[in-house]
GUKOLSE-906620 format. One record per residue (C-alpha): residue number from 0; x, y, z. Coordinates in Angstrom, 1 decimal, padded with zeros to 4 digits. Layout:
- pos; xx; yy; zz
- NUM; X; Y; Z
...
//
This chain:
- pos; xx; yy; zz
- 0; 015.8; 025.8; -031.1
- 1; 019.3; 023.8; -030.7
- 2; 019.8; 020.3; -031.4
- 3; 019.7; 019.0; -027.7
- 4; 016.5; 021.0; -027.0
- 5; 015.2; 019.6; -030.6
- 6; 016.5; 016.0; -029.7
- 7; 014.4; 016.0; -025.9
- 8; 011.4; 017.4; -027.4
- 9; 011.1; 014.3; -030.4
- 10; 012.3; 012.2; -027.4
- 11; 009.3; 013.4; -025.9
- 12; 006.7; 012.6; -028.0
- 13; 007.9; 009.1; -028.7
- 14; 007.4; 008.7; -025.0
- 15; 003.9; 009.8; -025.7
- 16; 003.6; 007.1; -028.8
- 17; 004.6; 004.5; -026.6
- 18; 002.2; 005.8; -024.4
- 19; -000.9; 005.5; -026.3
- 20; 000.7; 001.9; -027.8
- 21; -002.6; -000.9; -027.9
- 22; -002.2; -004.0; -025.1
- 23; -004.8; -006.5; -025.1
- 24; -007.4; -005.6; -021.8
- 25; -010.4; -007.2; -020.5
- 26; -013.6; -004.7; -020.2
- 27; -015.4; -005.0; -016.5
- 28; -018.0; -007.3; -016.6
- 29; -020.9; -005.6; -014.4
- 30; -022.9; -007.6; -011.9
- 31; -025.2; -005.3; -010.0
- 32; -025.4; -001.7; -009.9
- 33; -024.4; 000.4; -006.1
- 34; -027.7; 000.6; -003.1
- 35; -028.5; 004.2; -002.8
- 36; -026.1; 006.0; -000.2
- 37; -027.6; 006.5; 003.2
- 38; -029.4; 009.9; 004.0
- 39; -026.1; 011.7; 005.9
- 40; -024.1; 009.3; 005.3
- 41; -020.3; 010.5; 005.4
- 42; -017.8; 009.2; 002.4
- 43; -014.8; 010.5; 001.7
- 44; -011.7; 010.2; -001.4
- 45; -009.0; 007.6; -000.8
- 46; -006.3; 009.4; -002.9
- 47; -003.1; 007.4; -001.9
- 48; -002.0; 004.3; -000.1
- 49; -004.2; 003.3; 003.2
- 50; -006.1; 006.0; 002.6
- 51; -006.7; 009.7; 003.4
- 52; -004.9; 009.6; 006.6
- 53; -002.8; 006.8; 005.4
- 54; -003.3; 004.4; 009.3
- 55; -005.9; 002.3; 007.2
- 56; -009.0; 004.4; 009.2
- 57; -012.1; 005.1; 007.6
- 58; -014.0; 007.8; 008.4
- 59; -017.7; 007.1; 006.2
- 60; -020.6; 005.6; 007.9
- 61; -023.8; 003.9; 007.9
- 62; -021.7; 000.4; 006.7
- 63; -023.1; -002.6; 006.0
- 64; -020.8; -004.7; 007.6
- 65; -022.8; -007.7; 008.3
- 66; -023.0; -010.9; 005.5
- 67; -023.2; -014.1; 005.0
- 68; -020.7; -016.9; 003.5
- 69; -021.8; -015.4; -000.1
- 70; -019.8; -012.2; 001.3
- 71; -021.1; -008.4; -000.3
- 72; -022.4; -008.5; -003.3
- 73; -020.8; -007.9; -006.4
- 74; -021.2; -005.0; -008.2
- 75; -018.5; -005.4; -011.2
- 76; -015.1; -007.1; -011.0
- 77; -012.0; -006.9; -014.0
- 78; -009.2; -009.2; -014.8
- 79; -005.6; -008.1; -014.6
- 80; -002.1; -008.6; -014.6
- 81; 000.1; -008.7; -012.3
- 82; 001.2; -006.5; -009.5
- 83; -000.1; -005.9; -006.0
- 84; -000.7; -002.2; -005.8
- 85; -003.8; -000.6; -004.4
- 86; -006.4; 001.5; -006.3
- 87; -006.5; 005.2; -005.4
- 88; -009.6; 007.0; -006.2
- 89; -010.4; 010.2; -006.2
- 90; -014.3; 012.0; -007.3
- 91; -015.2; 008.9; -008.7
- 92; -012.2; 008.1; -010.9
- 93; -010.1; 005.5; -009.9
- 94; -006.1; 004.7; -011.0
- 95; -006.1; 000.9; -011.0
- 96; -001.9; 000.4; -011.9
- 97; -000.8; -003.5; -013.2
- 98; 001.5; -005.4; -015.2
- 99; 000.7; -006.9; -018.1
- 100; 003.0; -009.3; -020.2
- 101; 006.0; -006.5; -020.7
- 102; 003.9; -003.4; -020.1
- 103; 003.1; -001.6; -016.6
- 104; -000.8; -000.4; -017.0
- 105; -001.8; 001.9; -015.5
- 106; -005.9; 002.4; -016.1
- 107; -008.1; 005.5; -014.8
- 108; -011.8; 003.6; -014.4
- 109; -015.5; 004.7; -012.8
- 110; -015.6; 003.8; -009.8
- 111; -019.0; 002.7; -009.8
- 112; -018.8; -000.2; -012.7
- 113; -015.2; -000.6; -013.4
- 114; -016.0; 001.0; -017.1
- 115; -012.5; 002.4; -018.7
- 116; -012.0; 005.8; -018.8
- 117; -008.6; 005.5; -020.1
- 118; -005.4; 003.8; -020.3
- 119; -001.7; 004.1; -020.4
- 120; 000.7; 001.5; -021.7
- 121; 004.7; 001.7; -021.0
- 122; 007.4; -000.9; -021.9
- 123; 009.0; -003.0; -018.5
- 124; 012.0; -005.5; -018.1
- 125; 011.5; -006.3; -014.8
- 126; 012.2; -009.4; -013.4
- 127; 011.3; -010.8; -009.6
- 128; 014.3; -012.6; -008.5
- 129; 013.0; -014.7; -005.4
- 130; 010.0; -016.5; -007.8
- 131; 007.2; -013.2; -007.3
- 132; 005.0; -012.1; -009.4
- 133; 006.7; -009.4; -011.8
- 134; 004.8; -006.1; -009.6
- 135; 004.7; -003.6; -009.7
- 136; 004.5; -002.8; -005.6
- 137; 003.9; 000.8; -005.8
- 138; 000.7; 002.0; -005.5
- 139; -000.8; 005.0; -007.6
- 140; -001.3; 008.5; -006.2
- 141; -004.4; 010.9; -006.9
- 142; -002.6; 014.7; -006.5
- 143; -005.6; 017.4; -007.7
- 144; -005.3; 016.9; -011.4
- 145; -002.9; 014.6; -012.1
- 146; -001.8; 011.1; -010.4
- 147; 001.9; 009.7; -009.5
- 148; 002.8; 006.2; -010.3
- 149; 006.1; 004.1; -009.2
- 150; 007.1; 000.7; -011.2
- 151; 009.5; -001.9; -009.4
- 152; 012.3; 000.0; -012.2
- 153; 012.2; 002.8; -010.9
- 154; 011.2; 005.0; -013.2
- 155; 008.0; 007.7; -011.2
- 156; 006.1; 008.9; -013.7
- 157; 003.3; 012.0; -013.2
- 158; 000.2; 011.8; -015.6
- 159; -002.7; 013.7; -015.8
- 160; -005.7; 012.5; -014.2
- 161; -008.5; 013.9; -016.9
- 162; -007.2; 012.0; -019.7
- 163; -003.8; 010.5; -018.6
- 164; -001.5; 012.5; -020.7
- 165; 002.0; 012.7; -019.3
- 166; 003.2; 015.5; -017.8
- 167; 006.7; 014.4; -017.0
- 168; 008.6; 010.9; -015.7
- 169; 012.3; 010.3; -013.9
- 170; 014.5; 007.2; -014.1
- 171; 016.0; 007.9; -010.3
- 172; 017.4; 004.2; -010.5
- 173; 019.0; 005.3; -013.4
- 174; 019.8; 008.8; -012.1
- 175; 020.8; 007.7; -008.4
- 176; 022.2; 004.4; -009.5
- 177; 020.3; 002.3; -007.4
- 178; 020.9; -001.2; -007.8
- 179; 017.8; -003.3; -007.7
- 180; 016.5; -003.8; -004.4
- 181; 015.2; -007.9; -003.1
- 182; 011.7; -007.0; -005.0
- 183; 012.7; -004.1; -006.8
- 184; 010.8; -000.8; -006.7
- 185; 008.8; -001.2; -003.8
- 186; 007.9; 002.2; -001.1
- 187; 005.0; 004.6; -002.8
- 188; 005.5; 008.2; -003.1
- 189; 004.7; 010.9; -000.2
- 190; 003.0; 013.8; -001.4
- 191; 003.3; 016.6; 000.7
- 192; 003.7; 020.7; 000.6
- 193; 004.0; 020.7; -003.2
- 194; 006.5; 018.0; -003.0
- 195; 006.8; 014.3; -004.4
- 196; 009.1; 012.1; -001.4
- 197; 010.4; 009.1; -002.7
- 198; 013.1; 006.9; -000.6
- 199; 015.0; 006.0; -002.9
- 200; 018.3; 005.3; -001.4
- 201; 021.2; 005.0; -004.1
- 202; 024.4; 004.0; -003.0
- 203; 026.1; 006.6; -003.3
- 204; 023.3; 008.2; 000.0
- 205; 020.6; 009.7; -001.5
- 206; 018.5; 008.1; 000.4
- 207; 015.5; 010.5; 000.3
- 208; 015.2; 012.8; -002.5
- 209; 012.3; 015.5; -002.8
- 210; 010.6; 016.3; -006.6
- 211; 009.0; 019.0; -007.3
- 212; 005.7; 017.8; -008.0
- 213; 004.8; 020.1; -011.2
- 214; 008.5; 019.5; -013.1
- 215; 009.9; 016.4; -011.5
- 216; 012.8; 018.2; -010.6
- 217; 015.0; 017.6; -007.8
- 218; 014.2; 019.8; -004.7
- 219; 016.5; 018.3; -002.5
- 220; 018.2; 015.0; -001.2
- 221; 018.8; 013.9; 002.4
- 222; 022.2; 011.7; 002.6
- 223; 021.8; 008.2; 004.5
- 224; 023.5; 005.4; 004.0
- 225; 019.6; 003.6; 004.6
- 226; 019.1; 001.9; 000.8
- 227; 015.3; 001.8; -000.1
- 228; 012.6; 000.1; 001.9
- 229; 009.2; -001.3; 000.8
- 230; 007.3; 001.2; 003.7
- 231; 006.1; 004.4; 002.5
- 232; 007.0; 007.2; 003.9
- 233; 004.1; 009.0; 006.1
- 234; 003.6; 012.9; 006.8
- 235; 002.3; 014.7; 010.2
- 236; 002.7; 017.3; 012.2
- 237; 004.0; 016.7; 016.0
- 238; 004.5; 020.1; 018.1
- 239; 003.5; 022.3; 015.7
- 240; 006.4; 021.0; 013.4
- 241; 005.0; 019.2; 009.2
- 242; 007.4; 016.1; 009.6
- 243; 008.0; 013.3; 006.7
- 244; 009.0; 010.0; 008.3
- 245; 010.7; 007.1; 006.5
- 246; 011.2; 003.9; 007.3
- 247; 014.4; 003.2; 005.2
- 248; 016.8; 000.0; 004.6
- 249; 017.3; -001.9; 001.9
- 250; 019.2; -005.3; 000.9
- 251; 022.6; -004.3; 002.5
- 252; 025.6; -006.1; 004.2
- 253; 025.0; -006.3; 007.0
- 254; 022.0; -005.3; 006.8
- 255; 020.8; -001.8; 008.3
- 256; 018.0; 001.1; 008.5
- 257; 015.6; 002.2; 010.4
- 258; 013.8; 005.6; 010.9
- 259; 014.6; 009.1; 009.5
- 260; 012.7; 012.8; 010.0
- 261; 012.8; 014.8; 007.9
- 262; 011.8; 018.3; 008.0
- 263; 010.0; 018.0; 004.4
- 264; 010.8; 021.9; 003.7
- 265; 014.0; 021.8; 003.2
- 266; 015.4; 017.9; 003.6
- 267; 017.6; 018.6; 007.1
- 268; 017.2; 015.1; 008.3
- 269; 016.1; 015.5; 012.4
- 270; 017.3; 012.3; 013.3
- 271; 018.0; 008.7; 012.8
- 272; 017.2; 005.5; 014.1
- 273; 018.0; 002.2; 013.4
- 274; 015.1; -000.1; 013.7
- 275; 016.4; -003.4; 011.4
- 276; 017.5; -006.8; 011.6
- 277; 020.0; -008.4; 011.6
- 278; 019.2; -010.8; 008.7
- 279; 020.9; -010.2; 005.0
- 280; 017.2; -011.7; 003.4
- 281; 014.8; -008.8; 005.7
- 282; 012.8; -006.0; 005.2
- 283; 011.3; -002.6; 006.3
- 284; 008.1; -003.3; 004.5
- 285; 005.1; -001.8; 007.4
- 286; 004.9; 002.5; 007.1
- 287; 005.4; 004.2; 010.1
- 288; 002.7; 005.1; 011.9
- 289; 002.0; 008.5; 014.0
- 290; -000.3; 008.8; 016.5
- 291; -000.1; 012.1; 018.5
- 292; 003.7; 013.1; 019.4
- 293; 004.7; 009.9; 019.1
- 294; 005.7; 007.5; 015.7
- 295; 005.5; 003.3; 015.7
- 296; 007.9; 001.1; 013.6
- 297; 007.3; -002.5; 013.4
- 298; 009.3; -005.2; 011.5
- 299; 009.5; -009.0; 010.9
- 300; 012.1; -011.0; 011.2
- 301; 012.6; -011.4; 015.3
- 302; 012.6; -007.8; 015.1
- 303; 009.9; -006.5; 016.1
- 304; 008.5; -003.0; 017.3
- 305; 009.2; -000.3; 018.8
- 306; 007.2; 003.5; 020.3
- 307; 009.0; 007.1; 020.0
- 308; 008.3; 009.3; 021.8
- 309; 009.3; 012.9; 020.1
- 310; 009.9; 015.8; 022.3
- 311; 009.7; 019.6; 021.2
- 312; 013.3; 019.1; 020.2
- 313; 012.2; 016.8; 017.2
- 314; 014.8; 013.7; 019.1
- 315; 012.7; 010.9; 019.7
- 316; 013.4; 008.9; 022.7
- 317; 012.4; 005.0; 023.2
- 318; 009.5; 004.4; 025.0
- 319; 009.2; 000.9; 024.4
- 320; 010.0; -001.7; 022.7
- 321; 008.5; -005.4; 021.7
- 322; 010.1; -008.2; 019.8
- 323; 006.6; -010.0; 019.5
- 324; 004.8; -007.6; 017.8
- 325; 006.8; -007.4; 014.9
- 326; 004.5; -007.3; 011.5
- 327; 006.1; -008.4; 008.5
- 328; 004.1; -005.9; 005.9
- 329; 000.7; -005.0; 007.1
- 330; 000.4; -001.6; 008.9
- 331; -000.9; -001.7; 012.4
- 332; -004.6; -000.1; 013.6
- 333; -004.8; 002.3; 016.5
- 334; -008.2; 003.1; 018.2
- 335; -008.2; 004.1; 021.6
- 336; -004.4; 003.0; 023.4
- 337; -004.0; -000.2; 021.6
- 338; -002.7; -001.4; 018.4
- 339; -004.1; -004.4; 016.2
- 340; -002.7; -005.8; 013.9
- 341; -000.3; -009.0; 011.9
- 342; 002.9; -010.1; 014.2
- 343; 004.5; -013.3; 012.5
- 344; 007.1; -013.3; 009.4
- 345; 004.9; -016.2; 007.6
- 346; 002.0; -018.6; 008.1
- 347; 001.2; -020.5; 010.0
- 348; 003.3; -018.3; 012.5
- 349; 001.6; -014.9; 012.4
- 350; -001.5; -014.9; 014.5
- 351; -004.0; -011.4; 015.2
- 352; -002.9; -009.9; 018.2
- 353; -003.4; -006.3; 020.4
- 354; -000.6; -004.2; 021.9
- 355; -000.9; -001.4; 024.7
- 356; 000.3; 001.8; 023.4
- 357; 001.3; 003.4; 026.7
- 358; 003.6; 000.3; 027.7
- 359; 004.4; -001.7; 025.3
- 360; 002.3; -004.7; 026.4
- 361; 000.1; -007.5; 024.6
- 362; -002.9; -008.6; 025.6
- 363; -003.3; -011.1; 023.4
- 364; -002.6; -012.8; 020.2
- 365; -004.1; -015.4; 018.4
- 366; -004.7; -017.3; 015.5
- 367; -008.3; -017.5; 014.3
- 368; -009.1; -021.0; 012.7
- 369; -011.7; -022.6; 011.3
- 370; -012.7; -024.9; 008.9
- 371; -013.2; -024.1; 004.6
- 372; -013.3; -027.0; 002.1
- 373; -010.5; -026.0; -000.8
- 374; -010.9; -026.9; -004.4
- 375; -007.5; -028.0; -004.7
- 376; -006.8; -029.8; -008.4
- 377; -010.2; -029.9; -009.2
- 378; -011.3; -031.5; -006.0
- 379; -012.8; -030.8; -002.5
- 380; -010.5; -031.1; 000.9
- 381; -011.1; -029.5; 003.9
- 382; -008.3; -027.4; 005.7
- 383; -008.3; -025.3; 008.8
- 384; -007.8; -021.4; 007.8
- 385; -006.8; -018.2; 009.0
- 386; -006.6; -015.0; 007.9
- 387; -003.0; -015.3; 008.6
- 388; -000.7; -012.2; 006.7
- 389; -004.1; -010.2; 006.5
- 390; -004.8; -006.5; 005.9
- 391; -007.0; -004.6; 007.4
- 392; -009.2; -001.9; 007.1
- 393; -011.5; 000.4; 010.4
- 394; -014.2; 001.9; 009.8
- 395; -017.3; 002.6; 011.8
- 396; -015.2; 000.9; 015.0
- 397; -014.9; -002.2; 013.3
- 398; -012.1; -004.6; 011.0
- 399; -012.7; -005.0; 007.9
- 400; -010.3; -008.0; 006.9
- 401; -008.5; -009.5; 004.1
- 402; -007.4; -013.1; 004.1
- 403; -004.5; -013.9; 003.2
- 404; -006.4; -016.2; 001.1
- 405; -008.8; -015.0; -000.1
- 406; -011.3; -014.3; 003.2
- 407; -013.5; -011.1; 003.7
- 408; -014.4; -010.5; 007.9
- 409; -015.1; -008.5; 009.9
- 410; -013.8; -008.7; 013.9
- 411; -014.9; -006.4; 016.0
- 412; -010.8; -005.6; 018.4
- 413; -011.0; -004.8; 021.7
- 414; -008.2; -005.0; 024.5
- 415; -010.0; -008.4; 025.6
- 416; -010.2; -009.9; 022.5
- 417; -012.2; -010.5; 018.8
- 418; -015.4; -011.6; 017.7
- 419; -015.4; -012.8; 014.6
- 420; -019.0; -010.9; 012.8
- 421; -019.0; -012.3; 009.5
- 422; -016.4; -014.0; 006.5
- 423; -017.1; -015.1; 003.6
- 424; -014.9; -016.7; 001.3
- 425; -014.6; -014.2; -001.6
- 426; -011.7; -015.8; -004.0
- 427; -009.6; -019.1; -003.4
- 428; -006.3; -017.1; -003.9
- 429; -002.6; -016.4; -002.5
- 430; -001.3; -013.5; -001.9
- 431; -004.0; -011.0; -000.8
- 432; -001.4; -009.1; 000.1
- 433; -003.6; -005.2; -000.9
- 434; -005.6; -003.9; 001.6
- 435; -008.4; -003.4; 001.1
- 436; -009.5; 000.1; -000.5
- 437; -013.8; 001.6; 000.8
- 438; -014.5; 004.8; -001.2
- 439; -018.5; 006.3; -000.7
- 440; -019.2; 002.7; 000.2
- 441; -017.7; 000.6; -002.2
- 442; -015.0; -001.9; -000.7
- 443; -012.3; -002.5; -003.9
- 444; -010.7; -005.9; -003.1
- 445; -007.9; -007.2; -005.2
- 446; -007.6; -010.6; -006.2
- 447; -003.6; -010.9; -007.1
- 448; -003.1; -014.8; -007.7
- 449; -005.5; -016.7; -010.6
- 450; -008.4; -018.6; -008.3
- 451; -008.3; -022.4; -007.5
- 452; -011.7; -022.1; -009.4
- 453; -010.0; -020.5; -012.5
- 454; -010.6; -017.0; -012.4
- 455; -008.0; -015.1; -013.4
- 456; -006.2; -012.5; -010.9
- 457; -009.4; -009.5; -010.5
- 458; -009.9; -006.1; -009.1
- 459; -013.3; -006.3; -007.6
- 460; -015.9; -003.5; -006.4
- 461; -018.6; -004.7; -003.5
- 462; -021.8; -003.2; -001.9
- 463; -021.0; -002.1; 001.5
- 464; -023.8; 001.0; 001.8
- 465; -026.3; 000.4; 005.1
- 466; -029.2; 002.2; 005.5
//
């Protein structure tokens, strides 16, 4: 064994010991057992960000989407650290990433009762420049017998799903000399064709990087000047060809960014479509949405949405643009020729709206409002509330919605308007920006801040199983 190999082996052993460092983690509080799945219910795993089709749409059936002011039945809750990551669930294993103190913690839980199966912890020093929490913002991805996490400092890790053993890691920030973006790293990696594809956005032009899933070795690099965004890459088949769409654009003067179309086999770029606010302090954070041979990109900061039609030569034409349908960091949902989302930058200017896919015409936009009693510094205060910058999950033709202040709603949305079917205030906590997750009739919500009633940030599981 050479000295270099020996040093590397020692480093790997030390790294493994670090991952086993004990951190004080609370256990889940189990409130109830889940209902039995209804006969014939369609279920699916949720192993990647925004679900199996990466569009916030669930194909599950026989759900109970009607609840009273108390909300669906709570099954279990688990206090957690900081971050905005969404859980990933496959075969009953829930993988979740959060930060506790100065450690990035990756946990694997039993999805039905929250029991901890294993956890790993890694040191981190990331500090948010804008006063938000210190992440992580990227969500875990489950890929067969392994999973990937990408922390706020740009460290990508591959762990075994069975026990959390680290198989390999890459410090992409160091490897490609990436400067810190506004809120650190926040794009979730994409697994496609045996590769992990990431919008690294390095100053040297290494915009998109593909790594081998088994070793972490670099397979190809797509060069472009655009930086790292907070939108996650998506893959789709267009005109019989697999393509990856990356909505890039990071911190730069002037602000630049847009959509890249890349061949995932080679890294060759088919086209680039500039779409970014001219404002320096702006981000591209909504994921590209592929609908047939068209791709939607949307961003806030006085920019709006654009729909591209991709030709057989893999070149785009602009079908339409609409400056009024700019979503900040939620990805719109497409249903039957219409798009539904929450355009607007910050509340109170955010509204719920519908836009026609064929024309780009907004058919309606409105801010749902109601009065609620807020517990503030131990005192009750009546306030007009709204979903504000909400997140949709589409299931059984309904829109399960997590509002920014912790409300859980169910809407019936159509091209003519909206109808509220259910509403409950699950937790009085702000920054509820993590999209809901649905797995086998169970709904998972992330409370990202301490509640007004003193409840800690939590991961919560609710029963939506119907009959």
